[in-house]
C-alpha positions as CSV (number, residue, x, y, z in Angstrom):
1,M,12.3,-15.9,8.0
2,T,13.7,-14.7,4.7
3,R,13.2,-11.1,3.6
4,N,11.2,-10.2,0.5
5,N,14.3,-9.3,-1.5
6,D,14.6,-11.6,-4.4
7,H,12.7,-10.4,-7.5
8,S,13.1,-11.4,-11.2
9,S,15.2,-8.4,-12.0
10,G,18.2,-10.1,-10.3
11,N,18.8,-7.1,-8.0
12,G,18.3,-7.4,-4.2
13,F,15.5,-5.4,-2.5
14,A,17.9,-3.0,-0.9
15,T,19.7,-2.5,-4.2
16,I,16.5,-1.5,-5.9
17,A,15.4,0.7,-2.9
18,V,18.6,2.6,-2.8
19,G,18.0,3.7,-6.4
20,S,19.2,1.3,-9.0
21,S,16.2,2.2,-11.2
22,E,17.3,5.8,-11.2
23,N,20.5,4.7,-13.0
24,N,18.3,3.2,-15.7
25,T,16.1,6.3,-16.2
26,R,18.6,9.1,-16.8
27,S,17.5,11.5,-19.5
28,K,18.8,10.7,-23.0
29,G,20.6,14.0,-23.4
30,G,21.6,13.7,-19.9
31,T,23.5,15.0,-17.1
32,N,23.9,11.6,-15.6
33,D,22.3,12.5,-12.3
34,V,22.9,9.9,-9.6
35,V,19.6,11.1,-8.0
36,S,16.6,11.7,-10.3
37,P,16.1,15.5,-10.3
38,I,12.7,17.2,-9.8
39,H,11.3,18.0,-13.2
40,L,8.8,20.8,-12.5
41,S,8.2,21.7,-16.1
42,T,4.6,21.2,-17.1
43,T,5.4,21.0,-20.8
44,F,8.3,19.5,-22.8
45,E,9.4,20.7,-26.2
46,W,8.8,18.3,-29.0
47,A,11.7,16.8,-30.8
48,S,12.0,14.3,-33.6
49,G,14.2,11.4,-34.9
50,D,16.7,9.9,-32.5
51,D,16.2,12.7,-30.1
52,S,12.4,12.3,-29.8
53,N,11.3,12.8,-26.2
54,E,9.2,10.4,-24.2
55,H,7.6,13.1,-22.2
56,D,5.5,16.0,-23.5
57,Y,3.0,17.1,-20.8
58,S,3.6,16.4,-17.1
59,R,0.2,15.2,-16.2
60,E,0.5,12.5,-18.8
61,S,4.2,11.7,-18.3
62,N,6.9,13.3,-16.1
63,P,10.5,12.1,-15.8
64,T,10.5,12.2,-12.0
65,R,7.3,10.3,-11.7
66,A,8.4,7.8,-14.3
67,A,11.5,7.0,-12.3
68,L,9.5,6.5,-9.1
69,E,6.9,4.4,-10.8
70,D,9.5,2.1,-12.2
71,Q,11.3,1.8,-8.9
72,I,8.1,1.0,-6.9
73,A,7.0,-1.6,-9.4
74,R,10.4,-3.3,-9.1
75,L,10.3,-3.2,-5.3
76,E,6.9,-4.9,-5.4
77,G,8.1,-7.4,-8.0
78,G,5.5,-6.1,-10.6
79,D,5.6,-5.1,-14.2
80,H,3.8,-1.8,-13.9
81,G,3.6,0.9,-11.3
82,L,1.5,4.1,-11.0
83,V,1.7,6.8,-8.3
84,F,-1.2,9.0,-7.3
85,A,-2.0,12.1,-5.3
86,S,-3.0,10.1,-2.2
87,G,-3.5,6.6,-1.0
88,M,-7.3,7.1,-1.4
89,A,-6.7,8.3,-4.9
90,A,-5.0,5.1,-5.7
91,I,-7.7,3.0,-4.1
92,S,-10.7,4.9,-5.6
93,T,-9.1,4.9,-9.1
94,T,-8.6,1.2,-8.9
95,I,-12.1,0.4,-7.8
96,L,-14.0,2.9,-9.9
97,T,-12.0,1.9,-13.0
98,L,-12.2,-1.8,-12.7
99,V,-15.8,-2.3,-11.4
100,P,-18.4,-1.0,-13.8
101,P,-21.7,0.6,-12.7
102,G,-24.0,-2.2,-11.6
103,G,-21.1,-4.5,-11.0
104,H,-20.2,-6.7,-8.0
105,L,-17.4,-6.2,-5.5
106,V,-16.5,-8.4,-2.5
107,S,-14.6,-6.6,0.2
108,A,-13.1,-7.6,3.6
109,D,-15.2,-6.1,6.4
110,S,-12.1,-4.9,8.2
111,I,-10.5,-2.2,6.0
112,Y,-9.3,1.4,6.3
113,G,-12.1,3.8,7.2
114,G,-11.7,5.9,4.1
115,T,-12.0,2.8,1.9
116,E,-15.1,1.7,3.7
117,K,-16.7,5.2,3.2
118,L,-15.8,5.1,-0.5
119,L,-17.5,1.7,-0.9
120,T,-20.6,2.5,1.1
121,E,-21.2,6.2,0.2
122,L,-19.9,6.4,-3.4
123,V,-19.4,3.0,-5.0
124,A,-22.6,1.5,-3.7
125,E,-24.9,4.5,-3.6
126,H,-23.8,6.6,-6.6
127,F,-22.6,3.9,-9.0
128,D,-25.1,1.2,-8.0
129,I,-22.4,-1.3,-7.4
130,D,-23.3,-4.4,-5.3
131,V,-20.8,-4.4,-2.4
132,D,-20.6,-7.4,-0.1
133,F,-18.6,-7.1,3.1
134,V,-17.3,-10.4,4.5
135,D,-15.0,-11.5,7.3
136,A,-12.1,-12.3,5.0
137,R,-10.0,-13.9,7.7
138,D,-11.7,-17.1,6.6
139,P,-11.3,-17.6,2.8
140,E,-14.5,-19.6,2.8
141,N,-16.5,-16.5,3.6
142,V,-15.0,-14.9,0.5
143,A,-15.7,-17.9,-1.6
144,D,-19.4,-17.9,-0.5
145,A,-19.8,-14.2,-1.6
146,V,-18.1,-14.5,-5.0
147,D,-19.9,-15.6,-8.1
148,S,-19.4,-15.5,-11.8
149,G,-20.5,-11.8,-11.9
150,T,-17.9,-10.6,-9.4
151,D,-15.6,-8.0,-10.8
152,L,-13.2,-7.4,-7.9
153,I,-12.2,-8.9,-4.6
154,W,-10.7,-6.3,-2.2
155,T,-8.8,-7.0,1.0
156,E,-6.3,-5.3,3.3
157,T,-3.7,-7.2,5.1
158,P,-2.6,-6.5,7.8
159,T,-5.7,-4.4,8.5
160,N,-6.0,-0.9,10.0
161,P,-6.3,-0.8,13.0
162,L,-6.8,-4.4,14.3
163,M,-4.0,-6.0,12.5
164,Q,-6.1,-8.8,11.0
165,L,-4.7,-10.9,8.2
166,C,-6.1,-12.3,5.0
167,D,-4.8,-15.5,3.3
168,I,-3.6,-13.9,0.0
169,R,-2.8,-17.1,-1.8
170,A,-6.1,-18.8,-0.8
171,I,-8.2,-15.7,-1.9
172,A,-6.1,-15.4,-5.1
173,D,-7.2,-19.0,-6.0
174,I,-10.8,-18.1,-5.4
175,A,-10.5,-15.0,-7.7
176,D,-8.9,-17.2,-10.4
177,N,-11.7,-19.7,-10.1
178,Y,-14.3,-17.0,-10.9
179,N,-12.2,-14.9,-13.3
180,A,-12.3,-12.0,-10.9
181,L,-9.6,-9.5,-10.2
182,F,-8.0,-9.5,-6.7
183,G,-6.6,-6.3,-5.1
184,V,-4.6,-6.1,-1.9
185,D,-3.9,-3.0,0.2
186,S,-0.5,-3.9,1.6
187,T,0.3,-0.5,3.2
188,F,0.9,-1.8,6.7
189,A,3.3,-4.5,5.5
190,S,5.2,-2.5,2.9
191,P,6.9,-4.3,-0.1
192,Y,9.7,-5.2,2.3
193,F,7.7,-7.6,4.4
194,Q,5.0,-8.8,1.9
195,A,4.8,-9.5,-1.8
196,P,1.1,-10.0,-2.7
197,L,1.8,-10.4,-6.5
198,E,4.0,-13.3,-5.8
199,L,1.2,-14.9,-3.8
200,G,-1.3,-14.5,-6.7
201,A,-2.9,-11.1,-6.3
202,D,-3.5,-9.0,-9.4
203,I,-3.1,-5.6,-7.9
204,V,-1.3,-4.1,-4.9
205,V,-2.0,-0.7,-3.4
206,H,0.0,1.4,-1.0
207,S,-0.4,4.6,0.7
208,T,3.1,6.0,0.1
209,T,2.3,8.5,2.9
210,K,3.2,5.8,5.4
211,Y,6.2,3.5,5.1
212,L,7.3,4.2,1.6
213,N,7.9,7.9,2.1
214,G,8.6,7.4,5.7
215,H,9.1,11.0,6.8
216,S,5.5,12.3,7.3
217,D,6.1,15.0,4.7
218,S,4.4,13.7,1.6
219,T,0.9,12.4,0.8
220,G,0.6,9.9,-2.0
221,G,-0.5,6.5,-3.2
222,A,0.7,3.7,-5.5
223,V,-0.7,0.9,-7.6
224,I,1.4,-2.0,-8.9
225,T,0.2,-4.8,-11.2
226,D,1.4,-7.5,-13.5
227,E,-1.7,-7.4,-15.6
228,D,-1.2,-5.4,-18.9
229,G,-4.9,-4.7,-19.4
230,V,-5.4,-3.5,-15.8
231,F,-2.4,-1.2,-16.2
232,E,-3.7,0.3,-19.4
233,E,-7.1,1.0,-17.8
234,L,-5.6,2.5,-14.6
235,S,-3.0,4.4,-16.5
236,F,-5.7,6.1,-18.6
237,A,-7.7,7.0,-15.5
238,Q,-4.6,8.3,-13.7
239,R,-3.2,10.4,-16.6
240,I,-6.4,11.5,-18.4
241,G,-9.7,10.3,-17.0
242,L,-9.1,11.5,-13.4
243,G,-5.7,13.2,-13.6
244,N,-4.9,12.4,-10.0
245,V,-1.1,12.0,-10.5
246,L,1.5,12.5,-7.8
247,S,3.3,15.8,-8.1
248,P,7.0,15.8,-9.2
249,F,8.1,17.2,-5.8
250,D,6.2,14.5,-3.9
251,C,7.7,11.9,-6.3
252,Y,11.2,13.1,-5.4
253,L,10.4,12.9,-1.6
254,V,9.0,9.3,-1.9
255,A,12.1,8.2,-4.0
256,R,14.3,9.7,-1.3
257,G,12.4,7.8,1.4
258,L,12.6,4.5,-0.4
259,K,16.4,4.6,-0.1
260,T,16.1,3.9,3.6
261,L,13.0,1.6,3.5
262,P,14.8,-1.7,4.3
263,A,16.7,-0.2,7.3
264,R,13.7,1.6,8.6
265,M,11.4,-1.5,8.3
266,D,13.9,-3.6,10.3
267,H,13.9,-1.0,13.1
268,H,10.1,-0.6,13.0
269,E,9.7,-4.3,13.4
270,E,12.3,-4.5,16.2
271,N,10.6,-1.6,18.1
272,A,7.1,-2.9,17.6
273,M,8.0,-6.4,18.9
274,A,9.5,-4.8,22.0
275,V,6.4,-2.7,22.6
276,A,4.0,-5.6,21.9
277,K,5.8,-7.9,24.3
278,F,5.9,-5.2,27.0
279,L,2.1,-4.5,26.6
280,A,1.2,-8.2,26.5
281,D,2.7,-8.6,30.0
282,H,1.1,-5.5,31.4
283,N,-1.8,-5.9,33.8
284,R,-3.6,-2.8,32.5
285,V,-3.7,-4.1,28.9
286,S,-6.4,-6.6,28.0
287,S,-5.4,-7.4,24.4
288,V,-2.5,-6.7,22.0
289,Y,-2.9,-7.0,18.3
290,Y,0.4,-7.7,16.6
291,P,1.0,-10.5,14.1
292,G,4.5,-11.1,15.5
293,L,3.2,-12.3,18.8
294,E,2.5,-16.1,19.1
295,S,-0.8,-15.1,20.8
296,H,-2.0,-13.5,17.6
297,P,-4.7,-15.8,16.2
298,Q,-3.1,-15.6,12.7
299,H,0.5,-15.7,13.7
300,D,1.1,-18.8,11.7
301,L,-0.3,-17.1,8.6
302,A,1.9,-14.1,9.2
303,E,4.9,-16.4,9.3
304,E,3.8,-18.1,6.0
305,Q,3.0,-15.1,3.8
306,M,5.1,-12.3,5.4
307,S,8.9,-12.1,5.8
308,G,8.5,-9.9,8.9
309,Y,5.7,-8.4,11.1
310,S,6.2,-4.7,10.3
311,G,5.9,-1.9,12.8
312,M,2.1,-1.4,13.5
313,L,0.2,-2.6,16.5
314,S,-2.8,-1.8,18.5
315,F,-4.0,-2.7,22.0
316,E,-6.9,-2.4,24.4
317,F,-6.4,-0.5,27.6
318,D,-8.0,-2.0,30.6
319,G,-9.3,1.0,32.4
320,T,-11.7,4.0,32.4
321,L,-11.6,6.8,30.0
322,L,-10.1,9.1,32.6
323,E,-7.3,6.5,33.3
324,L,-6.7,6.2,29.6
325,E,-6.3,10.0,29.3
326,A,-3.9,10.0,32.2
327,F,-1.9,7.3,30.6
328,I,-1.6,9.2,27.3
329,E,-0.7,12.4,29.0
330,G,2.0,10.6,31.0
331,L,3.9,9.5,28.0
332,D,7.1,11.4,27.3
333,H,8.0,10.6,23.7
334,S,4.7,10.5,21.8
335,S,2.1,12.6,20.0
336,L,-1.6,12.1,19.4
337,A,-2.5,12.5,15.7
338,K,-5.1,11.4,13.2
339,T,-4.1,8.8,10.5
340,S,-7.5,7.7,9.2
341,S,-11.1,8.6,9.3
342,N,-11.7,9.9,12.8
343,I,-9.4,7.3,14.3
344,P,-6.8,8.9,16.7
345,T,-3.5,7.3,16.7
346,L,-0.7,7.5,19.3
347,Y,2.7,7.9,17.8
348,Y,5.3,6.6,20.1
349,S,9.1,6.4,19.5
350,L,11.4,4.3,21.5
């Protein structure tokens, strides 16, 4: 498999990740920082003429955030990037901005718990948006639910936590046929292993909290798009309508994390494959969900639309609750923590 490292900019993925965009966003008056500094100022003094500043108020535009948004867009192969205070802020801003009250949204039925609650408890109930959940593993189910009034198709691939896949190219074709927008939550793949925009999606969303930051010390989200109109709408919501921007300090942390994204993702995949194979052969494990295993029902699709299988997996333990608790307590290099809505996740490091 070839890695997702060839974008129109001409720079390789690792070159962009290590900070090539930072070299293009140095301040005009500049100190020529190799690493974009943290601009904590909330307000920037107005200037005029050739020295006019592009930033005036940090919520609307901040140099540290601008550098990160440019870098993330280039990593994803998109024209525009926006970063938000959390992954859910990125998702909710996208959906609430692009689907009007009384509109129609078709969503995969296997999605992050927070997104599901957003759609069922706020989008559908408060904004009277018609939300249809379908098993998006089969594109025909999506096609059956979409009509001329559909505003947005929403999927997640691979999904949290069952590692199900959606055929991005096939669903993109359906969206095009009905003039609907198509958004993909690609958090579990990262831009390193999957490029939804190249496969026809209009919008890509990431929780930067996970792989992009990579150090469990920053909460954030990102949206990338090639659509100028979509970007203008989302940019207004981010900067003014909702004001849910990522702080300069968190932008700095994510930019730092991106430098090691390619190396980290390679190791994540290597470790996950080793764990998945071990579990698949264990007599106390009934099922392993990892797209890299040939036993995964969508392994062929993973090979087709991903350049690697990433580092997330889940499995079903064949035993009683007491036996499961004993198994968890017996692990030496792990911690039990929460990563989504009331879903405990076992962190295990090899």
